[in-house]
C-alpha positions as CSV (number, residue, x, y, z in Angstrom):
1,M,154.9,146.7,185.7
2,A,155.3,142.9,185.1
3,T,158.3,141.9,183.1
4,I,157.8,139.7,180.1
5,S,160.9,137.8,179.2
6,G,162.3,136.2,176.1
7,D,161.2,132.7,175.0
8,P,162.9,130.9,177.9
9,V,162.0,132.4,181.2
10,A,165.3,133.9,182.3
11,T,164.6,136.8,184.6
12,S,165.4,136.2,188.3
13,A,163.0,137.0,191.2
14,G,163.0,140.7,191.9
15,A,164.7,141.5,188.6
16,A,161.9,143.8,187.5
17,V,162.2,147.1,189.2
18,R,159.5,149.7,188.6
19,G,160.9,152.2,186.1
20,R,164.0,150.3,185.4
21,P,164.6,147.8,182.6
22,S,165.4,144.2,183.5
23,R,168.0,142.3,181.6
24,V,166.9,139.2,179.7
25,R,169.0,136.2,179.0
26,R,169.4,135.4,175.4
27,P,166.5,133.0,174.5
28,Y,168.7,130.7,172.5
29,P,172.0,129.8,174.1
30,G,175.0,130.7,172.0
31,G,173.0,133.2,170.0
32,R,171.3,130.5,167.8
33,S,168.4,131.6,165.7
34,P,165.0,129.9,166.0
35,W,165.4,129.1,162.4
36,V,168.1,126.6,163.3
37,W,165.6,124.6,165.3
38,L,163.1,124.8,162.4
39,L,165.8,123.4,160.1
40,L,166.7,120.6,162.5
41,G,163.0,119.6,163.0
42,T,162.3,119.8,159.3
43,L,165.3,117.6,158.4
44,L,164.0,114.9,160.9
45,L,160.4,115.0,159.7
46,P,160.8,112.7,156.7
47,F,162.0,110.0,159.0
48,A,159.1,110.4,161.5
49,N,156.3,109.0,159.3
50,L,155.5,107.3,156.0
51,Q,158.6,105.9,154.2
52,T,162.0,105.3,155.8
53,L,160.8,105.4,159.4
54,I,163.2,105.9,162.3
55,P,161.0,105.7,165.4
56,L,163.0,108.1,167.6
57,T,162.6,111.0,165.2
58,A,158.8,111.1,165.8
59,W,159.6,112.0,169.4
60,V,162.4,114.4,168.7
61,A,161.3,116.4,165.6
62,P,158.4,118.1,167.3
63,V,160.7,119.3,170.1
64,F,162.6,121.5,167.7
65,L,159.6,122.5,165.7
66,M,157.8,123.7,168.9
67,R,160.9,125.6,169.9
68,F,160.5,127.5,166.7
69,S,156.7,127.9,166.8
70,R,156.8,129.3,170.3
71,S,159.2,132.1,169.2
72,Q,157.0,133.3,166.4
73,R,153.7,135.1,166.0
74,P,150.9,132.5,165.7
75,L,150.1,133.1,162.0
76,T,153.8,133.3,161.0
77,G,154.5,130.0,162.8
78,L,151.5,128.3,161.2
79,L,152.5,129.4,157.7
80,V,156.1,128.5,158.0
81,L,155.4,125.1,159.6
82,T,152.8,124.3,156.9
83,V,155.5,124.8,154.3
84,A,158.0,122.7,156.4
85,M,155.5,119.9,156.8
86,S,154.6,120.0,153.2
87,L,158.2,119.7,152.1
88,A,158.7,116.8,154.4
89,L,155.6,115.1,153.1
90,L,156.9,115.5,149.5
91,A,159.9,113.5,150.6
92,G,157.8,110.9,152.4
93,L,155.3,110.6,149.5
94,R,158.0,110.0,146.8
95,N,157.8,107.3,144.2
96,G,154.0,107.4,143.9
97,F,153.4,106.6,147.5
98,F,149.7,107.8,147.4
99,P,147.6,107.1,144.2
100,V,147.1,110.8,143.5
101,E,148.1,112.1,140.0
102,D,150.8,114.7,139.9
103,G,149.7,118.2,139.2
104,V,148.0,121.1,141.0
105,G,145.6,118.8,142.8
106,Y,148.4,116.7,144.2
107,Y,150.3,119.7,145.6
108,L,147.0,121.0,147.1
109,F,146.5,117.6,148.7
110,V,150.0,117.8,150.2
111,A,149.5,121.3,151.4
112,M,146.3,120.3,153.2
113,L,148.2,117.5,154.9
114,G,150.9,119.9,155.8
115,L,148.4,122.4,157.3
116,G,146.9,119.6,159.3
117,G,150.3,118.7,160.7
118,A,151.0,122.4,161.6
119,L,147.7,123.2,163.3
120,P,148.5,121.5,166.6
121,F,151.6,123.7,166.9
122,A,149.5,126.7,166.3
123,V,147.0,125.6,169.0
124,D,149.9,125.1,171.4
125,R,151.3,128.6,170.5
126,L,147.9,130.2,171.3
127,L,146.9,128.3,174.4
128,A,150.0,127.2,176.2
129,P,151.4,130.7,177.1
130,R,148.2,131.3,179.1
131,L,148.5,128.1,181.1
132,T,151.0,127.0,183.8
133,G,152.3,123.7,185.1
134,L,151.0,120.4,183.8
135,P,148.1,121.8,181.8
136,R,150.5,123.8,179.7
137,T,152.2,120.6,178.5
138,L,148.9,118.9,177.7
139,V,147.7,121.2,175.0
140,F,149.9,119.9,172.2
141,P,149.4,116.1,172.7
142,A,145.6,116.7,173.1
143,A,145.6,118.7,169.8
144,V,147.7,116.1,167.9
145,T,145.5,113.3,169.1
146,T,142.3,115.1,168.3
147,A,143.5,116.0,164.8
148,D,144.5,112.4,164.2
149,F,141.1,111.2,165.4
150,I,139.2,113.7,163.2
151,G,141.4,112.7,160.3
152,T,140.5,109.1,160.8
153,I,136.8,109.9,160.7
154,S,136.9,112.3,157.7
155,S,139.7,110.9,155.5
156,A,139.3,108.3,152.8
157,Y,142.6,106.8,154.1
158,G,141.4,106.5,157.7
159,A,144.2,106.4,160.3
160,A,147.0,106.1,157.7
161,G,149.9,108.3,158.7
162,S,149.0,108.5,162.4
163,T,151.8,109.5,164.7
164,A,151.3,106.2,166.6
165,Y,152.5,104.1,163.7
166,S,156.0,105.5,164.0
167,Q,156.4,103.2,167.0
168,Y,155.9,100.0,165.1
169,A,159.3,98.6,166.2
170,G,158.8,99.0,170.0
171,L,156.8,95.9,171.0
172,P,156.5,96.8,174.8
173,L,155.2,100.2,174.0
174,L,152.9,98.8,171.3
175,Q,151.0,96.9,174.0
176,L,149.5,100.2,175.0
177,A,147.3,99.9,172.0
178,S,145.4,97.0,173.6
179,V,144.1,99.6,176.2
180,T,144.0,102.9,174.4
181,G,144.1,102.1,170.7
182,I,146.6,104.1,168.7
183,W,145.4,107.2,170.5
184,G,147.4,106.6,173.7
185,L,150.6,106.2,171.7
186,T,149.9,109.3,169.7
187,F,149.4,111.3,172.9
188,L,152.5,109.9,174.6
189,V,154.8,110.5,171.6
190,S,153.5,114.1,171.2
191,W,153.7,114.8,174.9
192,L,157.5,114.8,174.9
193,A,157.8,118.1,172.9
194,P,156.1,120.4,175.3
195,V,157.7,118.7,178.3
196,V,161.2,119.2,176.9
197,N,160.3,122.8,175.9
198,E,159.1,123.5,179.4
199,L,162.5,122.4,180.8
200,W,164.2,124.3,178.0
201,E,162.3,127.5,178.9
202,R,162.2,127.2,182.7
203,G,164.9,124.8,183.8
204,L,164.5,122.6,186.9
205,E,164.0,125.4,189.4
206,G,161.0,124.8,191.6
207,S,158.8,121.8,192.0
208,R,156.0,123.3,189.8
209,H,158.4,123.4,186.9
210,R,159.6,119.9,187.5
211,S,156.2,118.3,187.9
212,P,155.2,118.0,184.1
213,S,158.5,116.1,183.4
214,V,158.0,113.9,186.4
215,V,154.4,113.1,185.4
216,F,155.5,112.4,181.8
217,A,158.4,110.2,182.8
218,A,156.1,108.2,185.2
219,T,153.5,107.7,182.5
220,L,156.0,106.6,179.9
221,A,157.6,104.2,182.5
222,A,154.2,102.8,183.4
223,A,153.4,102.2,179.7
224,L,156.7,100.3,179.3
225,V,156.2,98.3,182.4
226,F,152.7,97.4,181.4
227,G,153.9,96.3,177.9
228,G,156.8,94.3,179.3
229,A,154.5,92.5,181.8
230,Q,152.0,91.7,179.0
231,L,154.8,90.2,176.9
232,A,156.2,88.3,179.8
233,F,153.1,87.0,181.5
234,A,150.3,87.0,178.9
235,T,151.9,85.2,176.0
236,P,149.4,83.3,173.9
237,A,149.5,79.7,175.0
238,A,146.9,78.1,172.7
239,D,147.2,75.4,170.1
240,T,148.3,76.5,166.7
241,V,146.9,75.9,163.2
242,R,148.9,75.7,160.0
243,V,148.0,78.6,157.7
244,A,149.1,79.1,154.1
245,A,149.1,82.7,152.8
246,L,149.3,82.9,149.0
247,A,150.1,85.9,146.9
248,P,150.0,85.3,143.1
249,D,152.9,84.5,140.9
250,R,154.4,87.9,140.0
251,Q,154.8,87.4,136.2
252,L,151.3,85.8,135.9
253,S,149.8,88.6,138.0
254,D,151.4,91.2,135.9
255,L,150.1,89.5,132.8
256,A,146.5,89.5,134.2
257,Y,146.7,93.2,135.1
258,S,148.0,94.1,131.6
259,A,144.8,92.9,130.0
260,P,143.2,95.3,127.5
261,P,140.0,97.1,128.6
262,L,136.9,95.0,128.3
263,T,134.0,96.0,126.1
264,P,130.6,95.6,127.7
265,G,128.3,93.1,125.9
266,D,131.0,91.4,123.8
267,P,131.1,87.8,125.1
268,A,133.7,86.7,122.6
269,E,136.2,89.4,123.4
270,R,135.7,88.9,127.2
271,A,136.2,85.2,126.8
272,A,139.4,85.7,124.9
273,V,140.8,88.1,127.5
274,R,139.8,85.6,130.2
275,D,141.7,82.7,128.5
276,E,144.8,84.7,127.7
277,Y,145.2,86.9,130.7
278,F,143.1,85.8,133.6
279,R,143.1,82.1,133.6
280,P,146.9,81.4,133.9
281,V,147.2,83.1,137.3
282,L,143.9,81.6,138.5
283,D,145.1,78.1,137.6
284,E,148.4,78.6,139.3
285,L,146.7,79.8,142.5
286,F,144.5,76.7,142.6
287,E,147.5,74.4,142.0
288,R,149.4,76.0,144.9
289,S,146.4,75.9,147.1
290,E,146.0,72.2,146.5
291,R,149.7,71.6,147.2
292,E,149.5,73.5,150.5
293,A,146.4,71.5,151.5
294,E,148.2,68.3,150.8
295,A,151.1,69.5,152.8
296,G,148.9,70.0,155.9
297,A,147.6,73.5,155.8
298,E,144.1,73.8,157.5
299,I,143.5,77.4,156.4
300,I,144.5,78.8,153.0
301,A,144.0,82.4,152.2
302,W,144.8,84.3,149.0
303,S,146.0,87.9,148.8
304,E,143.6,90.7,147.8
305,A,143.0,90.8,144.1
306,A,145.0,87.6,143.7
307,A,142.9,86.7,140.6
308,L,141.0,88.7,138.1
309,T,137.8,87.1,136.8
310,L,134.7,88.1,134.8
311,E,131.4,88.6,136.5
312,E,129.9,85.9,134.3
313,E,132.7,83.5,135.5
314,Q,132.5,84.3,139.2
315,S,130.2,81.5,140.2
316,A,132.4,79.0,138.4
317,V,135.5,80.2,140.3
318,V,133.6,79.9,143.6
319,A,132.5,76.3,142.6
320,R,136.0,75.4,141.9
321,A,137.2,76.7,145.2
322,A,134.3,74.8,147.0
323,D,135.4,71.5,145.3
324,L,139.0,72.0,146.5
325,A,138.0,72.9,150.1
326,R,135.6,69.9,150.2
327,E,138.1,67.4,148.7
328,H,140.9,68.4,151.1
329,G,138.8,69.3,154.2
330,V,140.3,72.8,154.5
331,Y,139.1,76.4,154.9
332,L,139.9,78.2,151.7
333,Q,139.5,81.9,151.2
334,V,139.8,83.1,147.6
335,S,140.2,86.8,146.8
336,M,139.3,88.1,143.3
337,M,138.7,91.3,141.5
338,V,135.5,90.7,139.5
339,Q,135.1,92.6,136.3
340,L,131.5,93.7,136.0
341,A,129.7,92.7,132.8
342,D,128.0,95.9,132.0
343,A,130.7,98.3,133.2
344,G,132.1,101.1,131.0
345,D,135.5,102.5,131.2
346,G,134.9,104.1,134.6
347,S,135.1,107.7,133.3
348,D,131.6,108.4,134.6
349,G,132.6,107.4,138.1
350,A,130.5,104.2,138.1
351,A,132.0,101.0,139.5
352,V,133.8,98.8,137.0
353,N,134.7,95.9,139.4
354,E,134.0,94.3,142.8
355,N,136.6,93.3,145.4
356,H,135.7,90.0,146.9
357,A,137.0,87.6,149.6
358,V,135.1,84.4,149.6
359,L,135.6,81.8,152.3
360,M,134.7,78.1,151.9
361,D,134.5,75.7,154.8
362,P,135.6,72.0,154.6
363,R,132.2,71.0,153.3
364,G,132.5,73.3,150.4
365,T,129.9,75.7,151.7
366,V,130.3,79.5,151.2
367,V,130.7,80.9,154.7
368,W,131.0,84.5,153.5
369,D,131.4,86.6,150.4
370,Y,133.0,89.8,151.8
371,L,133.2,93.0,149.8
372,K,135.9,95.5,150.7
373,S,134.5,98.1,153.0
374,K,137.0,101.0,152.5
375,P,138.2,101.1,148.9
376,V,141.1,103.3,148.0
377,P,139.8,106.2,145.9
378,G,140.1,105.3,142.2
379,D,140.1,101.6,142.8
380,G,136.9,101.3,140.6
381,H,134.6,99.6,143.1
382,D,131.9,100.7,145.5
383,P,132.3,100.0,149.3
384,G,130.7,96.9,150.8
385,P,128.3,97.2,153.8
386,G,131.1,97.5,156.4
387,I,130.2,94.4,158.4
388,V,133.1,92.2,159.4
389,P,132.0,88.5,159.0
390,T,132.9,85.8,161.6
391,V,132.6,82.1,161.8
392,D,133.4,79.5,164.5
393,T,135.8,76.8,163.4
394,P,137.8,74.0,165.1
395,Y,140.7,76.5,164.9
396,G,139.0,79.4,166.7
397,R,136.7,82.1,165.4
398,L,137.8,83.5,162.0
399,A,137.0,86.9,160.4
400,T,138.2,88.8,157.4
401,I,138.7,92.4,156.2
402,I,140.5,93.5,153.0
403,C,143.7,95.6,152.8
404,Q,142.9,99.3,153.4
405,D,140.1,98.3,155.7
406,D,142.8,98.0,158.3
407,F,143.3,101.8,158.3
408,F,140.0,102.1,160.1
409,P,140.3,100.9,163.7
410,G,136.5,101.3,164.3
411,L,135.8,98.9,161.5
412,V,138.3,96.3,162.7
413,R,137.1,96.7,166.3
414,Q,134.0,94.6,165.2
415,A,136.4,91.6,165.2
416,G,137.6,92.4,168.7
417,R,134.1,92.8,170.1
418,A,133.1,89.5,168.4
419,G,135.9,87.6,170.2
420,V,137.7,86.7,166.9
421,D,140.8,84.6,167.3
422,I,142.3,84.8,163.8
423,L,141.8,87.8,161.4
424,L,142.6,87.3,157.7
425,V,143.7,90.5,156.0
426,P,144.2,89.8,152.3
427,S,146.1,92.8,150.9
428,S,147.6,94.3,147.7
429,D,150.1,97.1,147.9
430,W,152.8,98.6,145.6
431,R,156.5,98.8,146.1
432,S,156.7,102.3,147.7
433,I,154.1,101.6,150.4
434,S,154.8,97.9,151.1
435,A,157.0,98.3,154.2
436,W,154.9,101.2,155.6
437,H,151.6,99.4,155.3
438,A,153.0,96.2,156.7
439,Q,154.2,98.1,159.8
440,Q,150.7,99.2,160.6
441,A,149.0,95.8,160.4
442,P,150.2,94.6,163.8
443,F,148.5,97.5,165.6
444,R,145.1,96.0,164.6
445,A,146.2,92.7,166.1
446,V,147.2,94.2,169.4
447,E,144.2,96.5,169.6
448,N,141.8,93.6,169.3
449,G,143.7,90.6,170.7
450,V,143.6,88.7,167.5
451,A,146.2,86.8,165.5
452,L,146.6,88.3,162.1
453,V,147.4,86.7,158.7
454,R,148.1,89.1,155.9
455,P,148.8,87.5,152.4
456,T,149.9,90.4,150.2
457,R,150.3,90.9,146.5
458,Q,153.0,93.4,145.6
459,G,154.0,93.8,149.2
460,I,155.0,92.1,152.5
461,S,153.1,89.0,153.6
462,L,153.2,88.5,157.3
463,A,151.5,87.0,160.3
464,T,151.5,88.1,164.0
465,D,150.1,86.8,167.2
466,A,147.7,88.8,169.4
467,Q,150.5,90.8,170.9
468,G,152.1,91.8,167.6
469,R,155.0,89.3,167.6
470,L,155.9,88.3,164.1
471,L,155.2,84.7,163.4
472,G,156.1,84.9,159.7
473,H,157.4,87.5,157.4
474,K,157.9,87.4,153.6
475,A,159.2,90.7,152.2
476,D,160.6,89.4,148.9
477,Y,157.6,89.7,146.6
478,F,159.5,91.7,144.0
479,T,162.5,89.3,143.9
480,A,161.4,85.8,144.9
481,A,159.9,83.1,142.6
482,D,157.8,81.6,145.4
483,Q,155.0,83.7,146.9
484,T,153.8,81.4,149.7
485,L,154.0,82.1,153.4
486,V,153.3,79.1,155.7
487,V,153.0,79.8,159.4
488,S,151.6,78.3,162.6
489,V,149.1,80.6,164.2
490,P,147.6,80.5,167.7
491,T,144.0,79.5,167.7
492,Q,142.9,81.6,170.7
493,G,142.9,85.3,170.9
494,T,142.7,87.6,174.0
495,G,140.2,90.1,175.1
496,T,141.4,93.8,175.2
497,W,140.2,96.9,176.9
498,Y,140.3,98.7,173.6
499,A,137.8,96.3,172.0
500,R,135.4,97.0,174.8
501,M,136.0,100.8,175.4
502,G,136.7,101.9,171.9
503,D,138.1,105.4,171.2
504,T,137.6,106.7,174.7
505,V,141.1,108.2,174.8
506,A,140.5,110.0,171.5
507,F,137.3,111.5,172.8
508,A,138.9,112.4,176.1
509,S,141.7,114.2,174.3
510,A,139.1,116.2,172.3
511,V,137.2,117.1,175.5
512,G,140.4,117.9,177.3
513,L,141.4,120.3,174.6
514,L,138.2,122.1,175.0
515,V,138.7,122.3,178.7
516,L,142.2,123.7,178.2
517,T,140.9,126.2,175.7
518,R,138.4,127.4,178.3
519,A,141.1,127.7,180.9
520,A,143.3,129.6,178.6
521,W,140.5,132.0,177.7
522,N,139.6,132.5,181.4
523,S,143.3,133.3,182.0
524,R,143.3,135.9,179.2
525,S,140.1,137.5,180.6
526,R,141.7,137.8,184.0
527,R,144.7,139.4,182.6
528,R,142.6,141.8,180.5
529,D,140.7,142.7,183.7
530,G,143.9,143.4,185.6
531,G,144.1,140.1,187.5
532,A,147.2,138.0,188.1
533,A,148.7,136.4,185.0
534,P,150.4,133.1,184.8
535,A,154.1,133.0,185.3
536,A,155.8,134.6,182.3
537,T,157.1,132.5,179.5
538,G,158.7,133.0,176.2
539,S,155.4,133.2,174.4
540,D,153.3,135.0,176.9
541,Q,152.3,137.6,174.4
542,A,150.2,135.9,171.8
543,E,150.6,138.8,169.4
544,R,154.3,139.4,169.8
545,P,157.2,137.0,169.2
546,A,159.8,136.5,171.9
547,P,162.8,138.9,171.5
548,L,165.7,137.2,169.9
549,D,168.5,139.7,170.4
550,G,168.7,139.8,174.2
551,V,167.6,143.4,174.5
552,A,166.0,144.6,177.7
553,T,162.2,144.9,178.0
554,R,160.0,146.8,180.3
């Protein structure tokens, strides 16, 4: 009768003797409980994503959580990890991080996110025990990458919260996104947990047991070498253009957004609100734009929702911007939240405003009037057509998206495929998400080989080159009096594999997970029919947790 050991494989060759019990090494050295590993992993989770990011924790936390999940029955592990993930998310989503009202709906939202985070561990628990060698370690990263990809397609927040964003601080590793998108990073970070657990369970005895760790180490090294070579030998060497990124004056912006609700069909009331609340911030933005043009800026871009304006005043604002662009010979992009003339209070779900980014060329001609493609739920406006506009200029090919559009890699990839050189990303955040959102923006630059300029209201304004290097960074919106970032930006981007190949790695992960599932099913069928089973592991029995007390098993 074959011996099935505790969670780590501990029985020596020939230990199983027919009719006699074989001793099993304690699965957790020093008698530690698997709940200790659960606690350690859970304590690290709040630092692995969302606010207060510490990049290393995204690699380490899943190691301990997998140690726990592989010691439990699948359903038990799934339920416990869902609770752990949800608690960590509550910490990460503190201070109104997501615009979801507190209450039952909010906690259901968090629980669904927690379930999504726990599912890859459940998949690993079900499939990995029936596989051996390298395939055994690939189940978890394939499951995490597939879950991230499905979430990007189905979620109103796109790729927000993806595992890959935890690595924002590692510029050499970040270069992998130019080939694989964020999916290669997600896969690589998630791969460490099963590799470490394989060593934890089996040790280094035998080349078959060492091979997964060798392959992982070689892959990680190759990614770092590639990234280092990219940074050393493919540095952007084009001319630069002076760009001014303007966020609105904080006090004037707060005044504009404190305006009372507008009554449809009451011109006098609407004009009074415009003069008292909207006009001051608009005038100040135009004054600063003119000042930056006179100082030598060739491209001037406002943050998302920098100004509020009435629908009936929209054409006048555009005309004023055209005059300034023509007078100073600059490209000027004005961003405004247009209050619709016939809108109600929004209680019926109908749009009450429109989110515009309007670019003028040096002749005062409107180049594009872009509507935000991916509104945040509850923003009050309908999505635009989802087409990223481009224009050729003496300073390279320009394009724009707005704020949360950058959570959707497939949308932004239009810019990469169009050979865009400079991507304008006017944004508007709030205090609790400002650092987190700014950390994600450079990924879109690296993926598509574009320089990125991100003027941001209530957040961090920044600019990067096509490899994610920070060219300018202004993180003092809530304390500084001046809200202007001036930066020199390369006028030539670079082509990337990701722009051409798209989400190939994500699709490959999904297909690979299906292949691994089939292999695990075939292994189970062979075992049921009396065939040879894979080498025993601590979770060989899908329906029985590993023994935790060191007792002998037959």
